[in-house]
C-alpha positions in Angstrom: -20.2 17.2 1.4 -17.3 16.3 -1.0 -16.3 12.6 -1.2 -12.6 13.0 -0.8 -11.9 9.3 -0.5 -13.6 8.7 -3.9 -11.5 11.5 -5.4 -8.3 10.1 -4.0 -9.2 6.6 -5.2 -9.8 8.0 -8.7 -6.5 10.0 -8.7 -4.4 7.1 -7.4 -5.9 4.6 -9.7 -3.6 6.2 -12.3 -0.2 4.4 -12.1 1.7 7.4 -13.5 0.4 9.5 -10.7 1.5 7.0 -8.1 4.9 6.8 -9.7 5.2 10.6 -9.6 4.1 10.7 -6.0 6.8 8.2 -5.0 9.5 9.8 -7.0 8.6 13.3 -5.8 7.9 12.8 -2.2 9.8 9.7 -1.0 13.5 10.6 -0.7 14.8 7.0 -0.6 17.3 5.6 -3.1 15.4 2.3 -3.5 12.6 4.2 -5.4 15.0 4.4 -8.4 15.3 0.6 -8.4 11.5 0.0 -9.0 10.1 -1.0 -12.4 7.1 1.3 -12.5 6.2 0.0 -16.0 5.4 -3.4 -14.5 3.4 -2.0 -11.5 0.0 -3.6 -11.0 -2.9 -3.2 -8.6 -3.5 -6.0 -6.1 -6.8 -7.2 -4.7 -7.6 -5.4 -1.4 -10.5 -7.6 -0.3 -9.1 -9.7 2.6 -10.6 -12.4 4.7 -9.3 -13.1 8.2 -8.8 -16.6 9.4 -12.3 -16.5 11.0 -13.8 -15.4 7.6 -14.4 -11.7 8.5 -14.1 -9.6 5.4 -11.8 -6.5 5.6 -11.0 -4.2 2.8 -7.9 -2.1 2.4 -7.7 1.0 0.2 -5.2 0.6 -2.6 -2.2 -1.8 -3.0 0.3 -1.9 -5.8 2.8 -4.6 -6.5 6.0 -3.0 -8.0 8.8 -5.3 -9.0 12.4 -4.3 -8.8 14.1 -3.2 -12.0 17.3 -5.3 -11.9 16.7 -7.8 -9.0 14.2 -10.4 -8.1 11.4 -9.6 -5.8 9.0 -6.7 -5.4 7.7 -4.1 -3.1 4.0 -3.8 -2.1 2.9 -0.2 -1.8 0.0 0.1 0.6 -1.8 3.4 0.0 -4.2 4.1 2.9 -6.4 6.6 1.1 -8.2 8.3 3.9 -9.0 11.9 4.0 -7.0 12.4 7.1 -7.3 16.0 8.2 -6.7 15.3 11.9 -4.0 13.4 13.6 -5.0 9.7 14.2 -2.8 8.4 17.1 -3.7 4.8 16.3 -3.1 4.9 12.5 0.0 2.7 13.0 -2.2 -0.1 14.4 -4.5 0.2 11.4 -1.6 0.0 9.1 -0.2 -3.1 10.9 -3.6 -4.8 10.5 -3.7 -4.2 6.7 -0.1 -5.3 6.3 -0.8 -8.4 8.3 -3.9 -9.2 6.1 -1.8 -8.6 3.0 0.9 -11.0 4.2 -1.7 -13.6 5.1 -3.1 -13.3 1.6 0.4 -13.6 0.0 1.2 -16.7 2.1 -2.0 -18.4 1.0 -1.7 -17.3 -2.7 1.9 -18.3 -3.1 1.7 -21.3 -0.7 4.7 -20.0 1.2 6.6 -22.3 3.6 8.6 -21.7 6.7 11.8 -19.9 5.7 10.3 -18.2 2.6 10.6 -14.5 2.6 7.8 -12.0 2.5 8.2 -8.9 0.4 8.6 -5.4 1.9 5.5 -3.3 2.3 5.7 0.5 2.1 2.7 2.0 3.8 1.7 5.5 2.8 -1.0 7.6 4.5 -2.2 10.8 2.9 -2.7 13.5 5.4 -3.8 17.1 4.7 -4.2 18.6 8.2 -2.9 21.8 9.4 -0.9 20.4 12.4 2.3 18.5 11.8 1.8 14.8 12.3 
């Protein structure tokens, strides 16, 4: 059996491939505002408040080109060949864990803003999702 997750991880560890993916398949104007040369991978090992360890797939921090702030790209690299009706809940969990980590790392206070997160799930099934 082929390890598709491992293959996806290997492919999307390449920042140029991630940039090409976004530029080619995300038809949003804000993509042009991102500074892909400064893109960096983020730790995806999270610990919940009760010290349970959770691990996401792949996260990149991509600063804006001409403005302050950044976007976090959450790549959920699952070999999804079937529709997963609760995927949105899984994405919300990972986004929440990322936000908890950012709050702790940057010691954010009430009123501080959290950066936008763009979740992306790779799906290769035959049925439209």
